[in-house]
N, C-alpha and C positions, 0 to 999 in steps of 0.2 A: 359199373353196376347197373346204371340205367340201361345200357345196351343189353345186358344179360336179362334184365326184367322184361324188356320188349321182346327179346329173342324167345324167351320161354313162354311168354304170353301167346305169341304167334304160333310157336311150336305146339302148345296144348290146344290152341284153337283149331289147328289143322287136324291134330290127332283125335279130338273129341267132336269135330264137325260142327263147331259153334262159331259163327261169324266173328272175326276179330274186332270189327267195328262196334260190336255190342259194348265194348269197354267204355266207350264214351257215353253210354246210356245207363251205366250201372246204378246210379242213384237218381234216375230221371224223375222220380216222383217229387223230388225236392228242388228241381231245377226251375228257375223262374224264366219262362220262355219270353215273356214281355221284356224283361231287363237283359236277357242274354247271359245270365250268370247265376251262380248260387249266392243268393243274397245273405249277408251276415245278419241283416235285420230279420229276414224270414226265419233263418235257422235259430236265431235267438229265442223266438217264441216257443220253440220245442224244448228248450233247456229248462228244467225245473228251477223255480225261483231260488231255491237254496243254493244252487250252483251258478246262478246267472249273475254276470256283471252288468251294470247299467250301460245300455247302449242306445244312443239316439242319433239322428241325423245332425250333422254339423250345422249350427246356426249361431252366428256371432252375437245375436240378440238373446241367446239362451245360454248364459254362462254356466259352466260347471259349478257345483257348490264347493268343490275343493280341487286343488291341484296336487300332483300332476295328473294328467289324463293322456290317453293315447288317441291320436287321430289316425284312422285307418280307412283305406278305400273300402267301399261296401263289398267289393270282391277283389281278391288278390291272392298270390301264392308267395311262399318264401319271404314273407314280411315285406313284400314290395310296397313302397309308398308309405309305410308306417313311420310316424314320428311321435316323439314324446313331447308334450307341452307342459312346461313347469310353472307357468304364470299366466295371469290375465292378459298381460301385454303380448306374450307369445301367441296366445289364443286369438286375440283380436288381429294380430298381424298375419295370421295364416290366410292365404289366398286360395280358396277352394276352386276358383275358376281356372287354375292351372291344370286341373285334372278333368278328364272326360268321364270319370266314374265318381259318383257322389261319395262324399266322405262322411264317416260316422265318428262319434266321440265315444270312447270306451273307458269306463272306470278302471283304474289299475287294480290288479290283484296283489294284496299285501303279503301273501304267504311266501315262505322262504325258499321253497324248492319247486322246480318246474319239471313236469313230466310230459312225455309224448306217448300216448297209448295208441297202438296201431292194431287193427283187427280186420279179419274177413270172416263173415258168418258162414255157418255150416249150411250147405244147400238143402240138406234133408231135415235139419233141426235148427230153424231160424233163431232160437233162443240160445244156441251154442255158437262157439267160435272154433273154426279150424285153425286159424292163425291168430295169435294174441301175443303181443310183445309190450314191454314197459321199458321205456328209455328215459334216462334223466338228462336234461340239458344243464350243463354245468358251466357257469360263467366265472372266469378267473379275474375279471375286473372287480373293482369295489363299487361299481355303479349300483345304486339302490334299486332302480326299476329299469333294468336293461331290456333291449329289444333282442331277444335271443333268436338267432336264425343261422342257417348254414353258411352265410357269408360273413358272419361276425367272427373275426380272428380270436376273440376272447372266449369263444364258446367251443366246447367239445361235448360229444354225446357218449353216454355210457349205458350200454344195454344191461339193465339190472333185472331182466325177466327171471333169471335163475335164482335171484335173491328172494323171490316170493314163493311160498309154498303153494301147492295145488289149491288148498282151501282158501288161502289169501287171494289168489287170482280169481277164484270163483266168487269171492265176496265183491271184488272190484267189478267183475263181469255182471254180477247181479245189480250193482248200482247202475251200470251203463244201460241196463234194460229199461230204465226210465226214459231213455232217449228213443227216438223212432228207430225202426229196424233198418238202419243204413246197412247196405250190403258190405261196404268197405268204408272205413273212416280212419282218420288220425285225429285223436282228441288231445288238444293241448290244455293242460290244467296246472294249477299251482296248489300245493298243499304244504303245510308246515312240517310234516314228517311222513315217514312211511306208514306209521300207525294211522295217521289221519286219512291218508289215501285209502287204506284198506277199509276204514270205517265210513268212507264217503264224505269226509269233511274237506272240501276243496272248492275251488272256483274254476269253471271252464273258461279259458281265454280264447279258444279257437276250435272250430270244428271244420276239418278239411275233408270235403267230399269228392273233389275232382282231382284225380291223379295223386292221391296222398302217398308220397314216397315213404316207404318203411324206414323210418329214421334210425332204427337199430343197426342198419347196415353201415352207418357212419362211425360205429364204434371201432376204433383202430386196434383194439385188443382182441377182437373177434377174428379168428383165422379165416383164410380164404375158402377153405373147404366147407366150413360151417355156413358161411355166407352163400356159397353156391348151392348148398343143399336147401337152405331157407328159400332162396329165390325160386328154385325149381319146384318145390312143393307149394309155396304160396301162390305162384302163378297158375298152377293146376287148379287150386281151389277158387281162384279169382275167375278163371274162365268158366268153371262150372256154375258159379253163382251168377255170372252175367246172363245166363240162359233163363233166369227166373224173372226177368223184368216184364211187367205187363206191357204189351205192345201199344196200348193206347197212350202211353207216356213217351213213346219214341219221338225224337226230334232229330232228323237226319242232318241238320245244319249245325248241330250243337258244337262239333269240333271246331269249325271255322269261327263261330261266334266266340268260343272260349279263347282261341288263339288271339283274336283281336283284343278281347278284354284283358288278356294277360299283358300285352304290350302297352295297352292304355294305362293299366295299373302301375307299370314301371315309370311311365311319364309322370 
């Protein structure tokens, strides 16, 4: 699927005459050039307080008021480097010097259900979405605060987009308008129910702005033909939206910096 995403992105780039390397600039306004990555601390400031989980830089002299908490690299993908700390002793034992990327402490979200919302904005109507999917991350373990990701064997992903009516999706999209106009994003959040999600009662646990994989493609119950159609259409819209980036935000070294940071976050 990753190969198909890349293939169709390049295919549409050629067809539309839009440079393929624009992909790495798509959300350039929110890229921290000094740090060389999309900072979770930076992005946190854009999340409305009602949806925001407390996040601070790791400091063993600043103990969390309660446990557990998550320790996360300030930038990373696919949950690289994330650990859950269940006690004061574990917190104090953590050695942040083993990482080349600063660590942050994030409050856990107590809601019962986890969703991944993937979208691409409409190039002509920025308040609308040409691509919009809702996928639930389901964990089969009995772990209370699991780290859900594609490498966790206890996790599977269920595309539940068709389980929401047009009006319900519009309600969720309206909530997301309170975030900046990211051209493409995957928003990880937790809510206690579908009803709460629709009503905007949730906590955002992650905002992925660099190469956010459309996690709905991991639903094993979706047939290959439907996935192929989704990839072809979504990459068309992604190439088009890539041509709307203000040139003053371009950073031609961004790809190499992100590759370096990706491997540093794994370490």
